[in-house]
C-alpha positions as CSV (number, residue, x, y, z in Angstrom):
1,M,0.6,-0.1,-0.2
2,V,2.9,2.8,1.2
3,A,5.0,0.9,-2.0
4,V,1.8,1.9,-4.9
5,Q,1.0,5.3,-2.9
6,S,4.5,6.4,-3.2
7,A,5.0,6.1,-6.4
8,G,1.6,7.4,-7.5
9,V,2.4,10.4,-5.4
10,F,5.7,11.0,-6.7
11,A,3.9,11.0,-10.4
12,L,1.6,13.3,-9.7
13,D,4.5,16.2,-8.4
14,A,6.8,15.5,-11.1
15,L,4.2,16.1,-13.5
16,G,2.8,19.4,-11.7
17,V,-1.0,18.0,-10.3
18,I,0.6,18.1,-6.9
19,T,3.3,20.2,-4.9
20,L,4.3,18.4,-2.0
21,A,6.3,21.3,0.5
22,P,7.6,18.6,3.1
23,K,7.6,20.4,6.6
24,H,10.6,20.6,9.2
25,F,9.9,17.6,11.5
26,P,8.9,18.4,14.8
27,W,10.6,14.8,16.8
28,L,10.1,14.6,20.0
29,A,6.2,15.8,19.8
30,T,6.0,12.9,17.1
31,I,7.9,10.3,19.2
32,I,6.1,11.1,22.2
33,G,2.8,11.6,20.0
34,A,2.9,8.2,18.1
35,F,3.8,5.5,21.1
36,V,0.9,7.7,23.2
37,F,-1.1,6.8,20.0
38,G,0.0,3.5,19.6
39,F,-0.4,2.3,23.2
40,A,-4.3,3.8,22.3
41,I,-5.0,1.6,19.9
42,V,-5.0,-1.3,21.9
43,L,-7.5,0.7,24.9
44,A,-10.0,1.7,22.2
45,G,-9.6,-2.1,20.1
46,G,-8.8,-0.5,17.0
47,C,-6.8,2.8,15.3
48,A,-8.6,5.6,14.6
49,T,-10.2,4.9,11.0
50,G,-10.6,1.6,12.7
51,T,-12.7,3.0,15.4
52,I,-14.5,5.0,12.5
53,F,-15.1,1.8,9.9
54,R,-15.7,-0.4,13.6
55,A,-18.5,1.8,15.1
56,G,-20.4,1.7,11.4
57,E,-20.2,-1.9,12.0
58,G,-22.6,-1.4,15.5
59,L,-20.0,-1.5,18.3
60,V,-20.8,0.3,20.9
61,G,-17.7,0.4,22.5
62,S,-16.3,2.1,19.5
63,W,-19.0,4.8,19.2
64,F,-17.2,5.7,22.9
65,A,-14.0,5.3,21.3
66,L,-14.8,7.3,18.8
67,V,-16.6,10.8,20.6
68,F,-13.7,10.8,23.0
69,Y,-11.2,10.3,20.1
70,A,-12.4,13.5,18.2
71,L,-13.4,15.6,21.6
72,F,-9.9,14.7,23.0
73,A,-8.4,15.5,18.7
74,A,-10.1,19.3,18.9
75,I,-8.9,19.9,22.6
76,S,-5.5,19.3,21.9
77,K,-5.5,21.0,18.0
78,S,-7.3,23.9,19.8
79,G,-8.8,23.8,22.8
80,P,-6.8,23.8,26.5
81,L,-3.9,21.6,25.3
82,A,-3.2,23.4,22.8
83,P,-0.5,25.0,24.1
84,A,0.5,22.0,25.2
85,T,0.8,20.6,21.7
86,H,2.4,23.7,20.1
87,A,5.2,23.9,22.8
88,L,6.2,20.3,21.6
89,R,5.5,20.5,18.3
90,S,8.4,23.6,17.7
91,V,10.9,22.0,19.0
92,T,11.8,20.4,15.5
93,M,14.5,19.5,13.1
94,D,15.6,21.1,9.7
95,A,15.9,17.9,8.3
96,S,11.8,16.3,6.4
97,T,12.6,13.2,4.7
98,V,14.8,11.1,4.1
99,Y,16.2,11.5,0.6
100,G,16.5,14.8,2.3
101,V,18.5,13.2,4.3
102,L,20.6,11.4,2.3
103,G,20.8,13.7,-0.2
104,V,19.3,10.9,-3.5
105,S,16.3,11.6,-5.4
106,P,13.2,10.5,-3.9
107,W,13.3,8.0,-6.7
108,L,15.9,5.8,-5.4
109,L,14.1,5.2,-2.4
110,V,10.6,4.4,-4.2
111,A,12.6,1.8,-6.5
112,V,14.3,0.3,-3.0
113,L,10.4,0.5,-1.4
114,A,9.0,-1.5,-4.6
115,A,11.7,-4.1,-5.0
116,G,11.9,-4.7,-0.6
117,V,8.1,-4.4,-1.2
118,G,8.1,-7.0,-4.0
119,L,10.6,-9.3,-3.0
120,A,8.4,-9.7,0.6
121,V,5.5,-10.3,-1.6
122,R,6.5,-12.9,-3.7
123,Y,7.9,-14.6,-0.5
124,H,4.5,-14.5,1.3
125,L,2.3,-16.0,-2.1
126,R,5.7,-19.2,-2.2
127,E,4.8,-20.0,1.5
128,D,0.4,-19.5,2.0
129,A,0.7,-21.7,-1.4
130,K,1.9,-24.2,0.3
131,L,-0.3,-24.2,3.2
132,P,-3.9,-26.5,2.7
133,K,-7.0,-24.3,1.3
134,L,-10.1,-23.4,2.9
135,V,-13.0,-25.7,1.3
136,A,-14.9,-22.3,0.0
137,L,-19.1,-22.2,0.4
138,P,-21.3,-21.8,-2.3
139,A,-21.9,-18.4,-3.2
140,R,-25.7,-16.7,-1.9
141,K,-25.4,-13.4,-3.7
142,T,-24.1,-13.1,-7.3
143,G,-22.2,-10.3,-9.1
144,L,-20.9,-7.2,-7.8
145,A,-23.3,-7.7,-4.2
146,H,-21.0,-11.2,-4.2
147,L,-17.9,-9.4,-4.9
148,F,-18.5,-6.5,-2.5
149,F,-20.3,-8.0,0.1
150,E,-19.3,-11.8,0.7
151,K,-16.5,-12.4,-1.3
152,P,-13.5,-12.1,1.4
153,W,-10.8,-9.4,0.0
154,G,-7.1,-10.9,0.2
155,A,-4.0,-8.6,2.1
156,F,-2.9,-7.2,-1.2
157,S,-6.1,-7.0,-3.0
158,S,-7.4,-4.3,-0.1
159,A,-3.5,-3.0,0.2
160,L,-4.2,-2.1,-3.5
161,V,-7.8,-1.1,-3.3
162,I,-6.8,1.1,-0.2
163,A,-3.6,2.9,-2.2
164,V,-5.2,4.0,-5.5
165,I,-7.6,5.7,-2.9
166,A,-5.2,7.2,-1.2
167,I,-3.4,8.6,-4.9
168,A,-6.7,9.8,-5.8
169,A,-7.1,11.9,-2.2
170,W,-4.1,14.2,-3.4
171,P,-5.5,15.6,-6.7
172,L,-9.3,15.4,-5.0
173,S,-8.3,17.4,-2.3
174,W,-6.2,19.5,-4.2
175,V,-9.1,21.0,-5.9
176,T,-11.0,21.9,-2.3
177,G,-8.0,24.1,-1.7
178,R,-7.4,21.2,0.6
179,K,-3.3,20.7,0.1
180,S,-3.0,17.5,1.4
181,G,-3.6,13.6,1.2
182,L,-5.5,11.0,3.1
183,G,-5.4,12.1,6.7
184,I,-8.5,10.9,9.6
185,T,-7.0,12.8,13.3
186,T,-7.7,16.8,11.4
187,P,-11.0,15.9,10.1
188,V,-12.0,14.5,12.8
189,A,-11.3,17.7,15.1
190,N,-12.3,19.4,12.4
191,L,-16.2,17.5,12.3
192,S,-15.7,17.8,15.8
193,T,-15.2,21.5,16.9
194,Y,-18.2,22.7,13.7
195,L,-21.0,19.7,15.9
196,V,-19.9,22.4,19.1
197,G,-19.6,25.4,17.7
198,G,-21.1,25.9,14.6
199,D,-18.0,26.6,12.3
200,T,-18.7,26.6,8.9
201,G,-15.1,27.2,7.6
202,V,-13.7,24.1,9.6
203,V,-15.4,21.4,7.5
204,D,-13.4,20.5,4.3
205,W,-12.9,17.8,2.3
206,G,-11.3,15.7,5.1
207,V,-14.3,15.9,7.2
208,F,-16.5,14.9,4.3
209,L,-13.8,11.7,3.8
210,V,-14.4,10.9,7.6
211,I,-18.5,10.6,7.1
212,G,-17.8,8.9,3.6
213,I,-16.0,5.7,5.9
214,L,-18.5,5.6,8.6
215,V,-21.1,5.4,5.7
216,G,-19.4,3.1,3.5
217,A,-18.8,0.7,6.4
218,T,-22.5,1.1,7.5
219,I,-23.7,0.1,4.1
220,A,-21.1,-2.6,4.0
221,A,-21.8,-4.1,7.6
222,K,-25.3,-3.7,6.4
223,G,-24.7,-5.4,2.5
224,S,-23.4,-8.5,4.3
225,G,-25.0,-9.2,7.3
226,E,-22.8,-8.2,10.1
227,F,-23.7,-4.9,11.7
228,R,-25.6,-5.7,14.9
229,V,-25.4,-2.6,17.9
230,R,-23.0,-5.2,20.4
231,M,-23.1,-3.7,23.6
232,P,-19.6,-3.4,25.6
233,D,-18.7,-4.7,29.2
234,A,-18.3,-2.0,31.7
235,V,-14.0,-2.3,31.3
236,T,-14.0,-2.4,28.1
237,T,-16.5,1.1,28.2
238,V,-13.6,2.3,30.5
239,R,-10.8,1.4,28.0
240,S,-12.7,3.3,25.0
241,I,-13.3,5.8,26.6
242,I,-9.5,6.3,27.9
243,G,-8.3,4.8,24.6
244,G,-10.5,7.1,22.2
245,S,-9.4,10.1,24.8
246,L,-5.5,8.9,24.2
247,M,-5.5,8.9,20.5
248,G,-7.1,12.3,19.8
249,I,-4.1,13.3,22.2
250,G,-1.1,11.1,20.6
251,A,-2.0,11.4,17.1
252,T,-2.3,15.3,17.4
253,L,1.4,15.9,18.8
254,A,2.0,13.7,16.6
255,G,0.8,15.2,13.3
256,G,-1.6,12.3,12.5
257,C,-2.4,9.1,13.2
258,T,-2.0,5.4,10.8
259,I,-3.1,7.6,8.1
260,G,-2.0,10.7,8.0
261,Q,1.6,9.5,9.0
262,A,2.3,5.6,9.5
263,M,0.6,5.6,5.0
264,V,0.8,9.4,3.8
265,N,4.1,10.6,5.0
266,S,5.7,7.6,5.4
267,A,4.6,7.3,1.6
268,T,6.4,10.6,1.0
269,F,9.4,9.7,2.5
270,G,8.6,11.8,5.6
271,L,10.7,11.4,8.9
272,S,7.7,12.2,10.7
273,G,6.4,9.4,8.8
274,W,8.4,6.8,9.1
275,T,9.1,7.4,13.0
276,S,5.5,7.7,13.7
277,L,5.2,4.4,12.4
278,I,8.0,3.1,14.5
279,F,6.7,4.2,17.8
280,M,3.4,3.5,16.8
281,I,4.5,-0.2,17.1
282,L,5.8,0.5,19.7
283,G,3.5,1.2,22.2
284,T,0.7,-1.1,20.5
285,G,3.4,-3.7,21.7
286,A,3.8,-2.2,25.0
287,A,0.2,-2.5,26.0
288,T,-0.7,-5.3,23.9
289,R,2.2,-7.0,26.9
290,I,0.4,-5.3,30.0
291,F,-3.6,-5.4,28.4
292,I,-3.4,-8.6,26.6
293,M,-0.9,-10.5,27.2
294,G,-0.7,-10.1,30.6
295,S,-4.7,-10.5,31.3
296,A,-4.1,-14.2,29.9
297,Q,-1.5,-15.3,31.7
298,R,-3.4,-13.7,35.2
299,K,-7.1,-15.7,34.3
300,A,-4.2,-18.5,33.4
301,S,-2.1,-18.6,36.6
302,P,-4.5,-19.8,38.8
303,A,-6.5,-23.0,36.3
304,T,-2.3,-23.4,36.6
305,A,-1.9,-23.7,40.6
306,S,-5.1,-25.5,40.8
307,A,-3.7,-28.4,38.6
308,Y,-0.4,-28.8,39.7
309,A,-2.0,-28.4,43.4
310,S,-4.5,-31.4,42.2
311,A,-1.7,-33.5,40.7
312,N,0.4,-33.3,43.4
313,H,-1.8,-34.4,46.0
């Protein structure tokens, strides 16, 4: 997804359709924000975009996470936490891109990334071909209905579709005056600001993108028969609220979420994009060890102790 998008975006830049203008790298805020955001993903049960489409599927826990994500993104961007956000993001480096630091053409990095991804895909497909295949159930739908609402999409086909959407987002957003690609955090914050204050000036292409994701997810869930309103327990509700709040704070500090930073800015070889990707992974790993692996171990401990006692009795 990143490799295909990278080739497309730099081609648009070379053709003059868009103009990439890298900014200074706010390294401190990016590191802190990306780690916090990655940590929050586990609590919220999904990243920013994941929370939106899971909310569209009827998960009430994701509704809570989405509301508090939007609220704290707005608070961090233009509310009481804005001074702290601005202070941290003012700590910058003059360097902004990987190719700028290396002093090479971005097309060299595009070629290296494409070659690396190509080798990884080939290896994966070879290994996947060795695995036994599940028996496919007879299709209940036909034509486009089967393709969109029933047939599972593979990781690579999904990545290609998203990459094409991400490439198209640049010129489509650009012509409206929003000079950026796909992004979630600022649009969500703007939507929250509009709903609270009624300022139509913040309603831009990105806001409609977020609304479109929510509507599209609901249509997909309804069409595939997977839409169900599912109520979370008390623990999940609290975690969703805390996770959504921390995602809003972390994404604003980092300058974007897994879409704006880890997918889009990484495709343009921005230092902030690749740094965000690394620290989001680290944050997610830390939260996984605490809340998932740690919880599994705590649940297993009494059973293990009981089995040990019975065996020795």
